[in-house]
C-alpha positions as protocol buffer text, in pm:
chain_id: "A"
residue {
  index: 1
  type: UNK
  ca { x: -587 y: 7613 z: 6484 }
}
residue {
  index: 2
  type: UNK
  ca { x: -379 y: 7423 z: 6740 }
}
residue {
  index: 3
  type: UNK
  ca { x: -14 y: 7496 z: 6778 }
}
residue {
  index: 4
  type: UNK
  ca { x: 226 y: 7214 z: 6847 }
}
residue {
  index: 5
  type: UNK
  ca { x: 384 y: 7250 z: 7187 }
}
residue {
  index: 6
  type: UNK
  ca { x: 726 y: 7128 z: 7280 }
}
residue {
  index: 7
  type: UNK
  ca { x: 841 y: 7046 z: 7630 }
}
residue {
  index: 8
  type: UNK
  ca { x: 1008 y: 7326 z: 7819 }
}
residue {
  index: 9
  type: UNK
  ca { x: 1387 y: 7301 z: 7823 }
}
residue {
  index: 10
  type: UNK
  ca { x: 1541 y: 7176 z: 8147 }
}
residue {
  index: 11
  type: UNK
  ca { x: 1692 y: 7444 z: 8361 }
}
residue {
  index: 12
  type: UNK
  ca { x: 1906 y: 7206 z: 8566 }
}
residue {
  index: 13
  type: UNK
  ca { x: 2132 y: 6915 z: 8469 }
}
residue {
  index: 14
  type: UNK
  ca { x: 1992 y: 6579 z: 8580 }
}
residue {
  index: 15
  type: UNK
  ca { x: 2231 y: 6344 z: 8756 }
}
residue {
  index: 16
  type: UNK
  ca { x: 2189 y: 5969 z: 8793 }
}
residue {
  index: 17
  type: UNK
  ca { x: 2163 y: 5868 z: 9160 }
}
residue {
  index: 18
  type: UNK
  ca { x: 2022 y: 5586 z: 9371 }
}
residue {
  index: 19
  type: UNK
  ca { x: 1873 y: 5730 z: 9687 }
}
residue {
  index: 20
  type: UNK
  ca { x: 1607 y: 5566 z: 9905 }
}
residue {
  index: 21
  type: UNK
  ca { x: 1341 y: 5814 z: 10018 }
}
residue {
  index: 22
  type: UNK
  ca { x: 1000 y: 5810 z: 10180 }
}
residue {
  index: 23
  type: UNK
  ca { x: 730 y: 5969 z: 9964 }
}
residue {
  index: 24
  type: UNK
  ca { x: 435 y: 6114 z: 10154 }
}
residue {
  index: 25
  type: UNK
  ca { x: 112 y: 6204 z: 9975 }
}
residue {
  index: 26
  type: UNK
  ca { x: -222 y: 6317 z: 10114 }
}
residue {
  index: 27
  type: UNK
  ca { x: -350 y: 5965 z: 10183 }
}
residue {
  index: 28
  type: UNK
  ca { x: -45 y: 5745 z: 10135 }
}
residue {
  index: 29
  type: UNK
  ca { x: 322 y: 5713 z: 10219 }
}
residue {
  index: 30
  type: UNK
  ca { x: 569 y: 5465 z: 10073 }
}
residue {
  index: 31
  type: UNK
  ca { x: 937 y: 5388 z: 10024 }
}
residue {
  index: 32
  type: UNK
  ca { x: 1079 y: 5458 z: 9679 }
}
residue {
  index: 33
  type: UNK
  ca { x: 1407 y: 5543 z: 9504 }
}
residue {
  index: 34
  type: UNK
  ca { x: 1526 y: 5862 z: 9342 }
}
residue {
  index: 35
  type: UNK
  ca { x: 1683 y: 5751 z: 9012 }
}
residue {
  index: 36
  type: UNK
  ca { x: 1784 y: 6091 z: 8884 }
}
residue {
  index: 37
  type: UNK
  ca { x: 1798 y: 6425 z: 9055 }
}
residue {
  index: 38
  type: UNK
  ca { x: 1853 y: 6791 z: 8982 }
}
residue {
  index: 39
  type: UNK
  ca { x: 1806 y: 7107 z: 9181 }
}
residue {
  index: 40
  type: UNK
  ca { x: 1459 y: 7138 z: 9028 }
}
residue {
  index: 41
  type: UNK
  ca { x: 1315 y: 6788 z: 9050 }
}
residue {
  index: 42
  type: UNK
  ca { x: 1353 y: 6412 z: 9064 }
}
residue {
  index: 43
  type: UNK
  ca { x: 1258 y: 6088 z: 8894 }
}
residue {
  index: 44
  type: UNK
  ca { x: 1103 y: 5861 z: 9157 }
}
residue {
  index: 45
  type: UNK
  ca { x: 1089 y: 5486 z: 9090 }
}
residue {
  index: 46
  type: UNK
  ca { x: 901 y: 5219 z: 9281 }
}
residue {
  index: 47
  type: UNK
  ca { x: 547 y: 5352 z: 9304 }
}
residue {
  index: 48
  type: UNK
  ca { x: 367 y: 5665 z: 9200 }
}
residue {
  index: 49
  type: UNK
  ca { x: 105 y: 5921 z: 9284 }
}
residue {
  index: 50
  type: UNK
  ca { x: -136 y: 6075 z: 9033 }
}
residue {
  index: 51
  type: UNK
  ca { x: -20 y: 6361 z: 8812 }
}
residue {
  index: 52
  type: UNK
  ca { x: -66 y: 6704 z: 8974 }
}
residue {
  index: 53
  type: UNK
  ca { x: -63 y: 6551 z: 9325 }
}
residue {
  index: 54
  type: UNK
  ca { x: 135 y: 6732 z: 9591 }
}
residue {
  index: 55
  type: UNK
  ca { x: 388 y: 6526 z: 9784 }
}
residue {
  index: 56
  type: UNK
  ca { x: 680 y: 6537 z: 10021 }
}
residue {
  index: 57
  type: UNK
  ca { x: 1013 y: 6356 z: 9990 }
}
residue {
  index: 58
  type: UNK
  ca { x: 1166 y: 6267 z: 10326 }
}
residue {
  index: 59
  type: UNK
  ca { x: 1541 y: 6202 z: 10333 }
}
residue {
  index: 60
  type: UNK
  ca { x: 1795 y: 6237 z: 10613 }
}
residue {
  index: 61
  type: UNK
  ca { x: 1566 y: 6449 z: 10829 }
}
residue {
  index: 62
  type: UNK
  ca { x: 1491 y: 6686 z: 10542 }
}
residue {
  index: 63
  type: UNK
  ca { x: 1147 y: 6734 z: 10386 }
}
residue {
  index: 64
  type: UNK
  ca { x: 1133 y: 6845 z: 10022 }
}
residue {
  index: 65
  type: UNK
  ca { x: 798 y: 6948 z: 9880 }
}
residue {
  index: 66
  type: UNK
  ca { x: 705 y: 6862 z: 9523 }
}
residue {
  index: 67
  type: UNK
  ca { x: 435 y: 6832 z: 9261 }
}
residue {
  index: 68
  type: UNK
  ca { x: 393 y: 6523 z: 9045 }
}
residue {
  index: 69
  type: UNK
  ca { x: 431 y: 6641 z: 8685 }
}
residue {
  index: 70
  type: UNK
  ca { x: 373 y: 6303 z: 8518 }
}
residue {
  index: 71
  type: UNK
  ca { x: 300 y: 5955 z: 8647 }
}
residue {
  index: 72
  type: UNK
  ca { x: 318 y: 5594 z: 8533 }
}
residue {
  index: 73
  type: UNK
  ca { x: 236 y: 5285 z: 8737 }
}
residue {
  index: 74
  type: UNK
  ca { x: 589 y: 5250 z: 8882 }
}
residue {
  index: 75
  type: UNK
  ca { x: 752 y: 5592 z: 8835 }
}
residue {
  index: 76
  type: UNK
  ca { x: 681 y: 5961 z: 8844 }
}
residue {
  index: 77
  type: UNK
  ca { x: 847 y: 6291 z: 8772 }
}
residue {
  index: 78
  type: UNK
  ca { x: 840 y: 6536 z: 9063 }
}
residue {
  index: 79
  type: UNK
  ca { x: 914 y: 6908 z: 9032 }
}
residue {
  index: 80
  type: UNK
  ca { x: 1029 y: 7100 z: 9338 }
}
residue {
  index: 81
  type: UNK
  ca { x: 872 y: 7445 z: 9391 }
}
residue {
  index: 82
  type: UNK
  ca { x: 1204 y: 7572 z: 9529 }
}
residue {
  index: 83
  type: UNK
  ca { x: 1544 y: 7462 z: 9402 }
}
residue {
  index: 84
  type: UNK
  ca { x: 1756 y: 7234 z: 9619 }
}
residue {
  index: 85
  type: UNK
  ca { x: 2038 y: 7447 z: 9754 }
}
residue {
  index: 86
  type: UNK
  ca { x: 2128 y: 7275 z: 10081 }
}
residue {
  index: 87
  type: UNK
  ca { x: 2050 y: 6981 z: 10305 }
}
residue {
  index: 88
  type: UNK
  ca { x: 2120 y: 6607 z: 10287 }
}
residue {
  index: 89
  type: UNK
  ca { x: 1956 y: 6548 z: 9948 }
}
residue {
  index: 90
  type: UNK
  ca { x: 2150 y: 6836 z: 9791 }
}
residue {
  index: 91
  type: UNK
  ca { x: 2470 y: 6696 z: 9942 }
}
residue {
  index: 92
  type: UNK
  ca { x: 2403 y: 6360 z: 9773 }
}
residue {
  index: 93
  type: UNK
  ca { x: 2353 y: 6544 z: 9443 }
}
residue {
  index: 94
  type: UNK
  ca { x: 2684 y: 6727 z: 9483 }
}
residue {
  index: 95
  type: UNK
  ca { x: 2865 y: 6401 z: 9565 }
}
residue {
  index: 96
  type: UNK
  ca { x: 2706 y: 6219 z: 9268 }
}
residue {
  index: 97
  type: UNK
  ca { x: 2807 y: 6499 z: 9031 }
}
residue {
  index: 98
  type: UNK
  ca { x: 3164 y: 6496 z: 9157 }
}
residue {
  index: 99
  type: UNK
  ca { x: 3191 y: 6121 z: 9085 }
}
residue {
  index: 100
  type: UNK
  ca { x: 3035 y: 6120 z: 8738 }
}
residue {
  index: 101
  type: UNK
  ca { x: 3066 y: 6329 z: 8430 }
}
residue {
  index: 102
  type: UNK
  ca { x: 2734 y: 6497 z: 8346 }
}
residue {
  index: 103
  type: UNK
  ca { x: 2524 y: 6328 z: 8081 }
}
residue {
  index: 104
  type: UNK
  ca { x: 2475 y: 6532 z: 7764 }
}
residue {
  index: 105
  type: UNK
  ca { x: 2121 y: 6659 z: 7742 }
}
residue {
  index: 106
  type: UNK
  ca { x: 1930 y: 6495 z: 7458 }
}
residue {
  index: 107
  type: UNK
  ca { x: 1616 y: 6608 z: 7287 }
}
residue {
  index: 108
  type: UNK
  ca { x: 1311 y: 6398 z: 7210 }
}
residue {
  index: 109
  type: UNK
  ca { x: 1397 y: 6436 z: 6840 }
}
residue {
  index: 110
  type: UNK
  ca { x: 1715 y: 6236 z: 6899 }
}
residue {
  index: 111
  type: UNK
  ca { x: 1512 y: 5941 z: 7029 }
}
residue {
  index: 112
  type: UNK
  ca { x: 1663 y: 5952 z: 7377 }
}
residue {
  index: 113
  type: UNK
  ca { x: 1532 y: 5663 z: 7586 }
}
residue {
  index: 114
  type: UNK
  ca { x: 1708 y: 5710 z: 7920 }
}
residue {
  index: 115
  type: UNK
  ca { x: 1546 y: 5787 z: 8251 }
}
residue {
  index: 116
  type: UNK
  ca { x: 1207 y: 5948 z: 8255 }
}
residue {
  index: 117
  type: UNK
  ca { x: 894 y: 5864 z: 8068 }
}
residue {
  index: 118
  type: UNK
  ca { x: 887 y: 5549 z: 7866 }
}
residue {
  index: 119
  type: UNK
  ca { x: 871 y: 5588 z: 7491 }
}
residue {
  index: 120
  type: UNK
  ca { x: 683 y: 5299 z: 7326 }
}
């Protein structure tokens, strides 16, 4: 018997941003944009790496390590192994949060179709 699994709840509030970063993978590096960000991860738009790939985000002299959790042809969700607590990328997150009210967190059952994976 298979049990239905639900996604794990988010531990950190995502914040909409627009930040240009360099993504470095094992064999490739490219420019992309962070579209939403939290202390625990980011939505990267522009190109993608395969799911489960390890990568680095380079921004403002800071290197943030991550793992691709899901991937589509032009976007990917990256989870950070350590929460962002300082550095230039964290500063941009703090600034973005001070300018915008946080979005209410929505569940898949509510049919949320914001940033993240596409729902067809």
